[in-house]
Phi, psi and omega in degrees: 000319180299320179298317182297322181296316184295321181294318177304313181302314183296322180297316179293323180296315181286340179281345178289135183278343179264164173290135184241128176233125184247125179239157177264187188288352175263008181062032172263137182291123186257327187195141170219156176265175185298323178301319174294328181291319179289328185290312185258355171082008180266143171282142180304319184290326185278342189252338180300134178093348177273159180291148182301340186293344174296342179256007183241132176304150184303315187291347180260351188296320180300312183298315179304315178307312179297318180298322180295318179302310180300317184297318182294325179290324180281329179048062178209161181307137181213151180238132179244143177103359175280319186247341177232157182279128179238137183231151177244157179243123179276164187296329179276010176096346181288143178256136182231140179283136183224164171236127186240133173247119183259128184233102181279152173203167186232135177225126181049046177061024174238135185270135174232158173233125177262121182254124170267113185250131178240127177282115183248033180300313181295321181297313176298319176298319177297320181295318180296320179290324179298317179297323179294315178298323180294315178298319175303315183292320185287332177274353183295146179278338180278147172288134182227133176229152175235131179246154180267102183288347181273350181255153177302140173075006179045073183283150173287125176247351180209141165210158177261179183299325184299320179301317178299314179297324184290321190261336181084001178272157179269168179303315182297331182278342187261310188303138178072016177252155169279148183296352185292346180293348178284336180274000182049238177261009183260070189248013182254021179293139177302324182291336177294321177297323177298313183291320177300320179289324179292322181294318177303321181273353179073034186242164174281165184193148172237128182215151179254120186244147166271121175237177181227130174291170183300328180274007177095355184291135179282138168214160181246147174209147166275128182247116170258124177246140180225128180283144175245125180246153177276182183296338176271004181084010180271134177288118182253331180213164170236138176255125175249129178243119181262133175236116182290114179243027178308307183294324183291317183294315181295328178293325181287327180291322177295325185287324185260006195291330179289326178290330184252002191303326184255013174294178183282067182269135175287340175286158175273127177239125184238143173236125179223153182291141187287337183264307184275344190063008181289143175293135176259321183204165177205149181273177184295329178292326182289317177296318178294318181286316186282334172093352177269148171286170178290329181291323178294316185296329186292342174265002184244172177233170177301330180298329179290345178261008178234139183260356184241020187211138174258177183300312183299315178295323177298315184291316185294314188289318185239307191299314180303325180298321180281320186292326180271008177061019175289332177225143180275331178206161178233137173238120178209158178264144175201191181232128176261149181243122181288171177296328179278002177098346182283147177245164179203149181281144180223160169250126182255130170247110191242135176207152179273139177212183184237130172247095190067241185252015183255129174286124179227161174253140175248123177242120174256118187253130179247122177285117183252028176308310183295324179293316174307318181293320178297316181298317177303313178299318181296320176298320178298319179297316177301317173303316175299317177301318179298318177298318178299323178291320180296321177296314178302319178300310178302322176298317180296322177290321178300311179298323176292327173297313178302321181294316180301313179298317182298313179299326179290317178296311185302315182297320184285312185293331177275323186299314185301304176300316179302317181297321181292322177295317181299317182293315181303314181298315178303319181285325175304323181295336183277328187273088188252346184279149177304316181293355182255019182298322177305312180296319178298315178301323182295317184284328176295319177297318176305313174301312182299321178299312185292323178291318175301319178300312177300319179296320179297316179298318180296324177293327174297314180298315179296323174303316179304310188297317182290322178296315186292325182270358179073023179262005176288122184254120184271140178244115185260138174203170176266142183202160173278133184292333181296332180293314181298318183293322182297316181296316180296316179288323177303308180296320178293330182302328184288349183254357187299140168280176185303128180056024167279151187216141176254120176278111183289141183293150182266156175047055180243005182295333181267357185275133175229155177224157171242095181211190175276104187299320185289324182284327175299312178304317182296318179296314180293324179294313183297315180299312180293318179293330175290319176302318175299312183297317188262018173243158182268181176297163175058036176238161178246150180234117183263136173244121177232134182231130175229128180260132178247187184302315184251334187227159173245136183247123174252137176236120183240113187237134178236173181248036188273205185287342181069181182243128178303143183303322182294338186266348189298318190286350177249005187298334182266359181288136188293135178077357180280141179225136180293150188298334182276005175231016182299330179271007182253151177303149179152152181250348183077017178245351182297312181290329174299313177301312183301307179304314180300308178308308183302317181291321175299329181271001182085015178255191180205165181224145179222139181236128171240129188209145173234129183300134176073003177244323174145180184223139177242117178253126182245125182243139173229133184216136182299144178295327179233118185293143176266120181213160184285000000 
């Protein structure tokens, strides 16, 4: 039978696709399968009985021994190589990265460990290659983006640093956006239709586009898009490579500007003499926009269309740079004045050229009113974002203050009852006689009260966590309201001060609700116990309840110390306590929990209070809970 078991064991060992190594509690190799033989290059007969360290590189053996000691103590399944690098030593001296799964078991009161070993050399190589490709993309001079073709609108899911430099946008402004934001209002380009068609058909495409940087600056780029498909042939992503060809495009425009100067351009194009500055010609767009006829313009100079510059300044600031060949062309913003006196912002492209043998200046004027409006919108958006950040910072400061207040409250609220418990335990140790049982009972009750108080605080904190994470589960049922009121009043009676009294509500026997009974009891208990705590002796607390068609209204009124007017607006803020109760026990989270529960149940709470006169708490809760 033992021989048959061994044969079955060997068959199972060889059936495992991973390398299997079995060692005893002394780390001696007891068995390996053929996969392990091939992985490490050792023959089964030559390695059996040897220490496992023959398969571990020398510099890792010390650490391995410590890990094994800890593993044997814990005696549980473990996996190595997921979060830290683990290496194996082959017979030929080569070191390979591996992932090891350790499985302990016991036979005849002797412990063995079966290690399932996986050679992850290819995986590590793939990770390294991926890292290299990622670094290569990030170091490329061309802008590169990758979009998700399976999501609506093809959002950008990756871009390299060159794309940010080229466009001027930040990572947050680029990711999850469609590339069309680069076109600003310039989305009617013919090349865009070409790209849209290619994307729709899942094809590659090359197009030259006019784009705008974040600051409104125009630039041109050749965009190469290439689809990426999965094994089923479905296009999952598109890779876009941008090549900035602004300089080339402008050079082509300069080369051909004389041939196209009078085409149907919507921009204003002027030609004027380099010596006299008199206009020689202007296109139809210029005449239409500026308001002067061609005959009128021939008697004028560019200075006549500007209100803030004279002839000498114009020559010195712009023209001389071109005449002296210090600049080949100039681009600048200025303001033009129409014949009717209205002005508009423009971008001027100015360069020196030849008309036969005569030096002339060619000015291409672009009305940038829309771009200026865009910039204004952008500045407004930045201003709004700045305001949002300021609010967020203010909120962060507020949260830090709440955190400090919370730690202070927890320290105080836990320290006091713990101190009481400690004192009572110390005294209990002294009362050992039978006749001192009454004293022992007194301190046992003190300990119970303090523990109950601590438990209530912890339950409040747990409620906050569940309410914040949305994991609080409400349980709805139908019940008589009088049952809840009886329980709340009964428990609260135990907390009453000398000659304090709770006035039980009238006519509630026929009132029923379909709500979370336990949460309603919690809400009413919190409000009623606050009324008791913050009211003096010889005072009354009124409870009035009225049920309407859709809602039930609770009014709980006390004759206590009230809430200062300036504290009312913050009374529901977590950890906030009014200034007149800072020296009294409390965490400042009860009303916050009450308000959150009420809102979750479709109800609301209102507090009216006058300091030193009393407080009226009004609760409104639906008769029937709305639930899924």
